N, C-alpha and C positions, 0 to 999 in steps of 0.2 A: 503493499500500499505505500502510496507517496501522499507527502503532506503539502505538495506544491500547491493545490488548488483548494483552499481552505475555505474560501468565502462562496457563499451562496447568495447569487444574484437575486434580488426579491425587491419589491415595492413596499416601503413602509408607509402605513396610513399616516396622514398628518399628525393625528393626535399621538401616536407613538414617536414619531420624529420629534415633536415639542417635548413630550416627555424625556426622551433621551437627552436633548440639548439641556434642559433644566438640570437633569440628574449629574450630566457631566460637569456643568457649571458649578453645582454645588460640591462635587467632590474636588475640583480643583481649588476651590475656596477653603475647605478642610486640609487639604493637602499643604496649601500656602501657610495656614496657620499652624500646622504640625511642624513646618520647616522651620519658621520664626521661632517657634518655642525651643526646637532642638537646637537653633542656632545661638539661642540666649543662653543655653546650657554650656556653650564651649567651655568657660572658664571653669566653670564647676567639674565639668567632665575631666579637664586635664588634671584638676585635684585629685579626682577619683582614681584615675590612672596613676598617678604618683603614688598616693597611699596603698593602692592595690600592689604595686610593684615593690614597694617598700615592705608590705608583709610578706610577698614572695621571698625577698631576700633574707629577710629577718627569721621567719618562722618557716618558710617553705610551705609545700602543700601535702595533703596526706595521699600517699602513693598506695598503701596496702597496709590496711588494719590500722596501727598506731605508727608505722613508718613513716618518716616525714623526708622529704627532699628538699633540700635548701637549692635556690635558684641564684647562679652567678649573675653578676652585672652583665657579662657577655652573652649570656642566654637569653635575656628579657628582649622581647621583641622591641623592634624600632617601629615608631610612628611613621605610618605611611605619608606621604606628599599628599595634600588636598584636604578637602574639608569631608566631615562626616555626611553620608548621604541617606536621605529618608526614602526608603522604597516601600511602596504598597501595592 
């Protein structure tokens, strides 16, 4: 089976087309609001990352039962370039 032709051509009633346009507009507005809220958390998020990495370096994480693995500085992930992206 091929997924090349996945669109079914059909006529949409005006009522359905209008509803779709309104729904898309509302979803875009909600998305923009979520993106703005996530952007406002950038400085707080950086602090959360720093605290989390500090805990990993100091206490490690639970590997098996009560065995803890301490993470070295060079093993910590490096922050990628770019912003956080909200995906829905």
